[in-house]
N, C-alpha and C positions, 0 to 999 in steps of 0.2 A: 557731397556734391562735387566739390573740387577733385576728388579721387576718381569719380566717375568719369570727369570731363578729360582728367588727364589720360585715363585709360583708352579713352575714344580718340583722343588726339594721338596716342602711341599706336593704336590699331590701324588708323588710317594712314600714318606716317609709312608703317612697316608695310601696308598694301601698296600704296603708292611707290615705295621703293622697289617693290618686286615688280609691279604692274607697268611703271613707265619705262625704265631702261629694255624691258622687253618689246614692248610698243615701238619705241624708237627706233632699236636695233632692226626690226623689221620695216619700219618705213624708211630705212635707210638704204633698202634693197643691198644687202652684204655683200654680194657677188660684185657690185662695181667698185668696191673698196681696192681689192688687190688688181683689179683690172687697170682701174685710174693709175694707180702707183706702178704696174708694170710698163704703160706707156709713158710715162714721165721717165722712168730708169731706161726704158730703150732709146728714147731722145738722146739721154747722156751719153748712153754707149756708142750710138751712131755718131754724135758730134766729136768724140775724142778717139775713136776707133780701139776702145779697151774699156773693162768693166773698171771706173773709177768711184768708188763708194766715197762719198765725203761728207761731213756733216751739213753742208751746203744742200747737196742732193737728197738726203734724207728726210731734212724739213722741207724740201720741196715737193717731194714726192708725198710726205705727210699732208701737207697744205692741200695739194690737189687730190689727195682721196677725201680729205675732211669737205672741200667745197663739193665734191659730188655729191657726198651722202647727204650733207644738208640741203641740198638743191632737190634730192628725192624727197627729205622730210616736209620741205617747203612747199613742194608741188602737191603732196597730198594735203597739206593743212589748207592751201587755196581750193583744192578740188572739194574739200568737204565743205569749205566755207561757201563756195558758189554753188554747191549742190551738185557738181557734175559727176560726183561720186555718191549719188545719194543711195544707190541701189546696190553698191558695191561693198560686201562685207571684208573685202580686202584690204580696205582703206581703214587704218587702225582708230582714226578718230571717227570715222561714221560708223563704226563697228561699237565704239563706246569705249575700247580698251585703254585710251587715252584722251584728255580734254584739251580743246584749244589752247587754252592759257597755258597750260603744261609745255606744248609746243614752242609755244611763243616764246616764252621764259627760256626755255634749253637751247632755242636757236639765238636768240639774244645774247646769252653767255659763249655761246661757241662763237659766233661771229666777230665778238669781242676779242675772244681770246686769238682768233685767226690774225685781226689785225694787228695785235700787238706783236704776235711771232713774225709776220711778214715784216714789220718794223725792225726786225733784229739782223735781217738779211742784207749783207754787204753790198750788193749790186743794185742800184737805182731801177736799172731797166727790168732785172728779175721782179723786185717790186711790183713796179708798174704793171707787169704782165699778170701776177698773181692777182692784184688789186682789180685789174679790168675781170679776169675770169670769175672773180667772186662777185662782183656787181652786176656783171652780164646774167649770172645765174638768177639774182635777185630779181633784177629788171625783166629778164625773160619769163619767168614765172607768174610775176604779177600784172605784168603790162602785154608781152607780146605774143603769150600762150594762145590767145583765142585766135590771132592770126596765123593761119597754118601754116605758109610759107615762110613767114618771117620765124616762126618757131623751128622749124624744121633747118632753116640755116644757122639759126643761133645754137641749138643744139648740137649740129654737127661740128660747127666753130668752134665752141667749148671743149668738145672731145678732141678734136683734131690738134687744138693748140698744147694738149699735153707734154706732146715728145719735144717740143719747141721750148717750152718752160725747161724740160728737164736737162736741154741741150745748154740753156743760159747759165743753169747752176753748176757746170763743171768746166767751161770753156774759160780760157783766160782773158782777162780784161785788160785791154791796151789804152792805157791813159795819153789822151793826144788833145791839146789846146782845153784842158780841164773836162772833155768828154770821155764818156767811158765806152769803150766799143768791144763786143765781145768778138772775139777772133775763133773762126771756123774755117777751115781751109775748103775751099771752092769746090771739090768732091762731095766733102761729106754736108756742104750746104746742100746741094743738089738732091744728094739721098734724103735729107732730112726734110726738104720741101717736097719730094715726091711721097714719102712716106706720110707727112701730114695731110698732102691732097687725098691720098689714097682713104685713110682713115675719115677724111670731110665726106667724100663722096660715098662710101659705105654705109655711113649713119646717115647722111641726107637721103639717099634713095631708100633705108629701109625704113625710114617715118612715112613714107606713103602706103 
């Protein structure tokens, strides 16, 4: 009897290990991962007038991409729970390819990992920006999504902030009166603001 139970556990585990990652990968909308990372890197390039890859930038781009991916997964989970995607087989939870508790466990581990990695960054301003983006995706999905115009502003704002976060990861920090200030010259500031504003309106109008 023990051998049979052990075989069943091993079989179920093998199936889950094959099924769960595939479903989570589809739920993350893989195309958004490189797009969000590229937006972050583009902001860094605009800020310093050159391609300046640093560990801080790489970490920031990875965090932004992860936040975007987890927001997509959380979005599908909430839709499945509310019954919004009840007739859509493209939702992996609705289709039965993954269970709700498996998604919750995965997101819990990823969010904990993200918070730990954010805490390793040197810039407090950058940390706060990343925390804001992370918590905004959670609040937007669970609370603000049913309110259309707030949802549109939230989504567009989160995406448009990626270049600014990238800029914060590579710019020099001036310490004055115990305050850390990210230094970007005036021309680059204007370009960065225009870039983020353009991205905001593109995604805001796209939602209607």
